[in-house]
Structures are given as structure tokens and as C-alpha cells.
Residue, then its C-alpha position, 0 to 999 in steps of 0.5 A: m152261782k146257784l144257777l150254776q149249781i142247779f145246772l150241774t146237778a141236772i147234768t149229773i142226774i141225766h148222767f145216771t139212771y132215774s131210778q137213783e135218788l139224787f141224795e144217794l149219788t157221788t159224782r166226779l164233782d166230789d174229786p178233791r182236785l175239782r174242789f180245789l178249783f172250786h175254792r179258787f173260783r170262789n176266792f176270785v168271786f169273793n175278791s171281785i165283789g169285795k166285802t159288803s157287810y160294813k154298810t151303815k145305811g140301808v133298809f136292810l139294817q135292823d133298828k139299832f138298840p139305843d146307845n144309852m140302853p143297857f143290855p136287857c138281861d142281868i148277866r149275873i143271873g146268866k152265868s154259873r159260879e162254877q162250871p155246871k156238870s149237867i147240861h140241864k143246869l146250863r146257863p147262857g154264860d156257861i157256853s164257851v163255844v158256838g157252831a152251826l150246820g146248815d145252808s145259805l140261810t146260815c151262811s147269811t148269803g146276801a144279807m147286805a146285798e143291794r145288787m145281783m152280784e152281791l148275792s154271791m157274798e156270804n155275810r157270815g159275821l151277821a148270821w142269825s145263829i152263828g154271826g159275831q160281827w159288831n155287837w148285840r145293839n146293831a147285830t142281834t145274833l145269838p152269839n152277840i147276845l151270848k157274848e154279853f154273858n161270856p165275852s170269851l165266847i169262841g167259834y162265831s163267824f166274824d166277817d164276810s167269808f166262805p166256809f174254808h176261810k178263817a173268819s167263818q170259824f165254826n160255821l160249817a154251813e154251805i150254799g146249796a147244802v141239803s139234808n144228806d150233807m149234814p153228817f159230813m158237816a158234823r164230822a168237819l165241825v168236830k174236827r175243826i173244834k177239836s183242832d182249835r187250841r183255844v178250845n178245851f174240847k172235853y171241858d167247854w160247853k158248846v151250842v150247835t145250831i142245825s137248820i137245813g132244808g131250803n135247797d131240798f125243797c127249792s131245787f131238788i124235790c121236783l127231781m126226785d123219783k119219790p119225793e114223799r121219801l124226803p122226810d124219812m131220808h131227812r130223819i135218817s140223816l138227822m139221826k146220823t148227825l146227832r148220834y155223831l155229835k153225841n159220841n164225838l162232841p163232849r158237852a154239846f147242846v144242839n138246837i134244831v131250827s126248821v127252815p121257814h115254809v117256802e111259800t112264805v117267800m115264794i107265793y105272795p101278791g106284788k112280788p118285785r119283778s127282779c125277785s120273781f126272775i131270781h126265784r126261777g133259779e133259786c127255787a125252780c121247783w116252786v116257780g118258773p117253767l123248768a120244773n113244770v110247776t103247778k098249783e097241785s105240785r106246790e100243794r104237794w111240796m107244802k105237805i111234804q115240807q110240813r112232814f119234814i118239819q114234824v120229823e125234825e121235832e120228833v127226832a129232837k124228842s127221841e128217847e135216845f137223846r133224853r136224860l143225858d148229862e152232857f148232851a141235849v137236843m132241843y127243837q126251837p120252833w120260832s121259824t114255823n110260823v114266820s110271817l113277813i106281815v109287820d103292823g099289817k103290811r108286808d115288810l120285805s126289808l126282812l129279806s135280802f135283795d133276792c126276796f129269799h134270803l134274810s137281810q141283816k135285819g132278818n138275821a137280827w130278828g131270827g137270832t133274837a127269836l132263837w135266843n127267846n126260844m132257848i129261854e122259853p119252856v117247852n110248850k110255851k115257845t114263841i112260833n114267830w119272830y119279832n123286832p128285837l126291840k119289842k121282844f127280848n127274853c131273859p133268864t130269871r132267878e126262878h129258872p136261869y137255865i137254858y131249857t131242855y126237855d128234861n128241865s122244863 
């Protein structure tokens, strides 16, 4: 599927002049009729492969919390007696709605994959920021943690699904999505939340997690005339998205999480041959002959991605989003120093069959890392992920609130 996307993108660029940037193009592929056919095709793929997220054995599964172990946090501390009026007094149990914008990492693409074809399945119910399948013991995602504080939580994906399936709920992530897609996804998210009768749109507190950029750097940066423009273009798109959410989604707390550095999963010794082959399609700007990849070009992309990440933190700290009662943005940095080295060895079980996307285990580590960041004060946030059994933060009586830039 991703090879098809890259091929179609390349044809589109050839059809237009090279003076145009890829992200500014609108093509015939945006026609609603073609979108309908694309949905039909994806449903065919979905039904042909079958659901994959109910496997109970495999190295791709996280270490389960023991059945006799109670939830690590005191849920009485984590929920307000009365609904707070300020987002800076928001506790985990006050959150009623979760949503997400992003790309295939937020889709949880291939989290349970054991073969090539299963990489086309999106295990959204296991997604680190928005999956609510199972529970915190065996799928330690952000929603499954929040459900312990508020069992009535709404919006999490609960099964294998594509974004137009009911089970996806408020997960608007899409495979192949790039930064410039975020404003559209934000509008679609608000529309979906607003039309859901379970949601008290003006009253319920909401958490939305945004994480995007993998496709920008893997598939498109090497096709741009001026790739150094990418961070500035990302700033514009991110600001548009956040302004829209601020003006149209009442009582919203927004997490911004950077995608991990591409070289973490692309460049390392002893990569399995099957993964090297797949990466030529998934991340052609970094490996393979199609983009004339060189050491110098990779170093160039690394510098641009570092600036891309800096932009995300700068936008999150913008004065425009500070000191508001019903809207806040927080940059959560857990992914900025993610490593696959665990106990001195490279642990590829954190990754899917393609050694690129996250496995169920990786999603659990990512979900817990996001939760930990939300409970950590500014300038003291963890910049890596860990086994949930070894690091699991909890609200305290001294500070039971989710941290913002204005209550730290």
C-alpha cells in the first residue's frame, strides 16, 4: 500500500511543474468519487487480511502487568469532586473525551503483524495515544490508563479499523499523512466529536494528541525543491491546526509529540534483510537507490528533522496558547531520545514486522511514556521510553493536575 502511495505521489509531481512544492498541490486523487473507490479497495484489503489484534502470543506483545497487581495510582486523587473550570486544574479523571491526529504511527499500523500482508492492517485499538482495546494490564495505552480514572471515557479506538470505520472513533490519523494534512484532520475531528450524542460538546474536557512527520521525512523531503523550508511549512500547518482547535473545540488539552528520529529505525548494524527491503518503499528518502541516497543527504535530513522538532516545541509554547482557561497545548518530549537499546541490546520486539512501525509492545511503551510526560512538570519530563512495569508515574496529593506551562 505504501509503495502504491509513493508511486502515485511521484506521478503527480511529474505531472506538475517542479517549481511547486508537493504539499501545495491538489490533484485528481482528491476527487470524492476516487475517495469512495479507495475506501472500497481498503475495505477489500481489510476483509481479505482479517483482524490481527487479538493474538495472545508473540514477541511483539508487552510484558503484562500481573493480575494480582493493583492499578499503580490512587484513582481518588486523580479525579476532581466537581468538574474544574480551569484547564490548569484538570485531573486525569476529569477527561471525558480523547482524540488523535497523525499518521501511521497513530494508526498503529501493523502492531501485531507477523508477515508482510498484515502490515496493511491498522490495529487502532492498540495505538499508544488513542487505543482503548483490552485494558491497562495488557495494552498500556493512554486511554486505557485514563479509563481507570474515568470508566466513561469516550473516543478511543477499540478494534482494528480504518479512519472511516466506527471502531476508529476519534482517531483521525491516516496512513501516508503529512504535516499539511493536519488542518483538514482537525476539522474532521471536531465534526466527528460534535456529532456524537455521547459527548457534551461544550462541557466535557477533551485531550487530543498530535504526532506527525514520518512521511514528510521518509517519502517526501527528497522530492522537495527546497527541503529546508519544511520546518517553516510545518509551523504554519501546526499553528492553523491549533488555532482551529482553540476556536472550535471547547475545553481541549492538546499534546504535541514528535515522531522519533528517523535514523533510529533506519540506520543501525545488523538490520534484518526483510526490513531493509521494506524500508526501500517505506522510507525511500533514507535508503535505497530511488532517491540517490547518500551519507550527506541523510545528514541533511537529520538537521532538518531536528529543526522540525524544535518548531513543534516553539509552537506549543506560543504566547497565543498560554494563560487560557479552556485550552492548553503541551509539548511532550518522550520521543525525542527514544532508543531501541534495552539492557545493552537492541530490542527489535518494540517494532513491527517492518522494523519501522511500533509493535503492540512499542505502543504500550509509547502510551506509558506519554502518560508519564503528562504527569511530569515542565523541564523535568522524561525524554525516553521504558518498560511500563519499571516506570509508571502517578498524580500526587501535592500536584494532582495534568501539567501545563502555566501550572508547573
